[in-house]
N, CA, C and O of each residue as an XYZ file, in Angstrom:
288
protein
N     -92.314     19.895     32.072
C     -92.213     18.646     32.591
C     -93.889     18.789     32.763
O     -94.473     19.751     33.262
N     -94.474     17.609     32.231
C     -95.979     17.254     32.206
C     -96.174     16.508     33.442
O     -95.265     16.117     34.173
N     -97.510     16.327     33.638
C     -98.408     15.566     34.331
C     -98.365     14.169     33.942
O     -98.485     13.362     34.864
N     -98.193     13.641     32.564
C     -98.619     12.563     32.136
C     -97.407     11.633     32.371
O     -96.242     11.971     32.164
N     -97.816     10.392     32.837
C     -96.796      9.535     33.263
C     -96.046      8.738     31.994
O     -95.104      7.957     32.123
N     -96.578      9.056     30.955
C     -95.983      8.180     29.732
C     -95.331      9.115     28.655
O     -95.329      8.867     27.449
N     -94.947      9.880     29.062
C     -93.717     10.796     28.334
C     -92.807      9.899     27.759
O     -92.466      8.849     28.304
N     -92.383     10.312     26.604
C     -91.183      9.241     25.990
C     -89.849      9.857     26.269
O     -89.526     11.034     26.432
N     -89.144      8.718     26.282
C     -87.608      8.794     26.304
C     -86.835      9.664     25.103
O     -86.686      9.255     23.951
N     -86.391     10.906     25.597
C     -85.878     11.792     24.546
C     -84.832     10.996     23.773
O     -84.283     11.584     22.842
N     -84.454      9.633     24.056
C     -83.385      9.091     23.150
C     -83.999      7.624     22.530
O     -83.863      7.313     21.347
N     -84.435      7.096     23.161
C     -84.975      5.458     22.516
C     -86.577      5.808     22.201
O     -87.115      5.232     21.256
N     -87.218      6.624     22.892
C     -88.542      7.053     22.683
C     -89.708      6.130     23.307
O     -90.894      6.262     23.003
N     -89.297      5.340     24.064
C     -90.064      4.343     24.713
C     -90.583      5.175     25.963
O     -89.939      5.986     26.628
N     -92.011      4.746     26.132
C     -92.664      5.614     27.230
C     -92.025      5.153     28.638
O     -91.660      3.998     28.862
N     -91.924      6.435     29.738
C     -91.262      6.371     30.742
C     -92.348      6.843     31.742
O     -93.317      7.502     31.364
N     -92.159      6.494     32.988
C     -92.512      7.143     34.155
C     -91.697      8.178     34.859
O     -90.474      8.042     34.859
N     -92.342      9.374     35.563
C     -91.331     10.204     36.005
C     -90.732      9.620     37.221
O     -89.637     10.100     37.515
N     -91.166      8.746     37.955
C     -90.491      8.039     39.127
C     -89.008      7.358     38.383
O     -87.940      7.313     38.993
N     -89.166      6.934     37.184
C     -88.044      5.927     36.578
C     -87.457      7.243     35.594
O     -86.614      6.880     34.772
N     -87.668      8.157     35.585
C     -86.925      9.304     34.288
C     -85.765     10.039     35.058
O     -85.867     10.454     36.212
N     -84.627     10.144     34.248
C     -83.774     10.960     34.595
C     -83.756     12.360     33.664
O     -84.129     12.234     32.497
N     -83.468     13.276     33.986
C     -83.289     14.666     33.233
C     -81.866     14.736     33.346
O     -81.267     14.563     34.407
N     -81.192     15.053     31.972
C     -79.978     15.763     31.874
C     -79.973     16.944     31.193
O     -80.411     17.099     30.053
N     -79.303     18.078     32.139
C     -79.233     19.699     31.605
C     -77.796     20.047     31.236
O     -76.817     20.000     31.981
N     -77.844     20.412     29.928
C     -76.462     21.208     29.647
C     -76.764     22.773     29.620
O     -77.589     23.406     28.961
N     -75.902     23.147     30.476
C     -75.851     24.946     31.045
C     -74.619     25.341     30.592
O     -73.605     24.717     30.904
N     -74.595     26.412     29.818
C     -73.364     27.232     29.893
C     -73.500     28.675     30.100
O     -74.153     29.303     29.265
N     -72.947     29.329     31.152
C     -72.790     30.503     31.521
C     -74.474     30.707     31.815
O     -75.245     31.548     31.351
N     -74.685     29.731     32.656
C     -76.318     29.949     33.180
C     -77.280     29.927     32.331
O     -78.411     30.134     32.773
N     -77.134     29.718     31.154
C     -78.002     29.583     30.079
C     -77.868     27.993     29.798
O     -76.873     27.340     29.484
N     -79.408     27.533     30.049
C     -79.814     26.202     29.379
C     -79.625     25.921     27.849
O     -80.188     26.495     26.917
N     -78.933     25.161     27.815
C     -78.863     24.790     26.201
C     -79.700     23.566     25.463
O     -80.239     23.616     24.357
N     -79.655     22.432     26.407
C     -80.391     21.111     26.088
C     -80.687     20.739     27.319
O     -79.983     20.923     28.313
N     -82.087     20.033     27.253
C     -82.183     19.303     28.403
C     -83.015     17.659     27.830
O     -83.884     17.638     26.958
N     -82.671     16.840     28.309
C     -83.183     15.536     27.966
C     -83.696     14.785     29.046
O     -83.133     14.714     30.138
N     -84.829     14.187     28.739
C     -85.615     13.122     29.941
C     -85.351     11.695     29.390
O     -85.895     11.311     28.355
N     -84.514     10.932     30.097
C     -84.050      9.472     29.379
C     -84.575      8.460     30.431
O     -84.731      8.822     31.597
N     -84.838      7.242     30.044
C     -85.077      6.233     30.894
C     -83.883      5.589     31.331
O     -82.792      5.767     30.788
N     -84.103      4.752     32.423
C     -82.870      4.453     33.084
C     -82.018      3.662     32.409
O     -80.898      3.580     32.913
N     -82.220      3.018     31.363
C     -80.915      2.307     30.165
C     -80.151      3.577     29.443
O     -78.922      3.617     29.494
N     -80.887      4.611     28.772
C     -80.449      5.440     28.197
C     -79.586      6.488     28.898
O     -78.590      7.087     28.494
N     -80.199      6.540     29.981
C     -79.438      7.280     31.283
C     -77.848      6.570     31.490
O     -76.832      7.262     31.571
N     -77.851      5.539     31.536
C     -76.815      4.734     31.909
C     -75.800      4.888     30.738
O     -74.620      5.093     31.021
N     -76.257      4.788     29.231
C     -75.444      4.922     28.073
C     -75.067      6.207     28.408
O     -73.840      6.306     28.375
N     -75.689      7.348     28.753
C     -75.159      8.540     28.687
C     -73.989      8.862     29.505
O     -72.917      9.301     29.089
N     -74.334      8.576     30.800
C     -73.208      8.540     31.644
C     -71.679      7.734     30.935
O     -70.563      8.253     30.946
N     -71.971      6.573     30.444
C     -70.927      5.696     30.003
C     -70.117      6.732     29.049
O     -68.920      6.968     29.212
N     -70.847      7.270     28.121
C     -70.458      8.213     27.007
C     -69.532      9.574     27.529
O     -68.420      9.956     27.165
N     -70.404     10.078     28.451
C     -69.747     11.117     29.107
C     -68.559     10.727     30.126
O     -67.657     11.559     30.216
N     -68.471      9.730     30.788
C     -67.365      9.241     31.089
C     -66.142      8.947     30.373
O     -65.001      9.237     30.733
N     -66.513      8.316     29.282
C     -65.351      8.171     28.292
C     -64.794      9.316     27.572
O     -63.640      9.255     27.147
N     -65.624     10.505     27.374
C     -65.150     11.600     26.745
C     -64.216     12.508     27.602
O     -63.183     13.054     27.213
N     -64.798     12.568     28.891
C     -64.333     13.399     29.646
C     -62.990     13.068     30.722
O     -62.311     13.844     31.394
N     -62.929     11.498     30.560
C     -61.712     11.035     31.783
C     -60.703     11.223     30.759
O     -60.856     11.028     29.553
N     -59.575     11.653     31.400
C     -58.381     11.623     30.443
C     -57.732     10.130     30.189
O     -57.815      9.112     30.876
N     -56.952     10.422     28.755
C     -56.838      8.937     28.312
C     -55.268      8.841     29.354
O     -54.685      9.811     29.838
N     -54.884      7.445     29.477
C     -53.451      7.142     30.232
C     -52.363      7.074     29.409
O     -51.747      6.061     29.079
N     -52.123      8.417     29.040
C     -51.014      8.612     28.073
C     -49.834      9.054     28.848
O     -49.745     10.062     29.548
N     -48.700      7.902     28.555
C     -47.288      8.491     29.613
C     -46.782      9.579     29.373
O     -46.133     10.153     30.247
N     -46.959     10.119     28.129
C     -46.187     11.801     27.743
C     -46.776     12.624     28.526
O     -46.064     13.498     29.021
N     -48.179     12.599     28.861
C     -48.765     13.664     29.624
C     -48.954     13.268     31.194
O     -49.786     13.903     31.843
N     -48.322     12.399     31.718
C     -48.163     11.970     32.925
C     -47.044     12.552     33.689
O     -45.923     12.376     33.213
N     -47.152     13.230     34.816
C     -46.308     13.899     35.709
C     -46.040     13.763     36.949
O     -46.294     14.577     37.837
N     -45.260     12.222     37.109
C     -45.569     11.908     38.613
C     -44.949     12.561     39.583
O     -45.082     12.164     40.740
N     -44.118     13.741     39.272
C     -43.746     14.523     40.252
C     -44.383     15.830     40.683
O     -43.909     16.642     41.478
N     -45.802     15.920     39.879
C     -46.762     16.766     40.368
C     -47.541     16.468     41.472
O     -48.197     15.426     41.475
N     -47.568     17.346     42.554
C     -48.461     16.958     43.736
C     -49.750     18.162     43.729
O     -49.608     19.371     43.549
N     -50.785     17.554     43.937
C     -51.829     18.411     44.201
C     -52.177     18.475     45.676
O     -52.395     17.563     46.474
N     -52.170     20.305     45.887
C     -51.916     20.404     47.260
C     -53.542     21.168     47.325
O     -53.939     21.999     46.508
N     -54.409     20.591     48.631
C     -55.465     21.375     48.834
C     -55.661     22.288     50.046
O     -56.020     21.638     51.027
N     -55.585     23.070     50.182
C     -55.513     24.087     51.089
C     -56.681     24.359     51.943
O     -56.642     25.271     52.770
């Protein structure tokens, strides 16, 4: 992270300030694989893409209504 307040967004390239920037880090087995500084709009788009890829699809064949989740 630099002290310059006009670092570009890693997605769209627009200048952004530290106050508005969001950093997304991808870590696997405690090793950082990727890091991106994003403006608020690109961060919102990233969240939407993440949710759409990570949420299970409503597939009736894979839904089991008899399955209970028990938290102890």
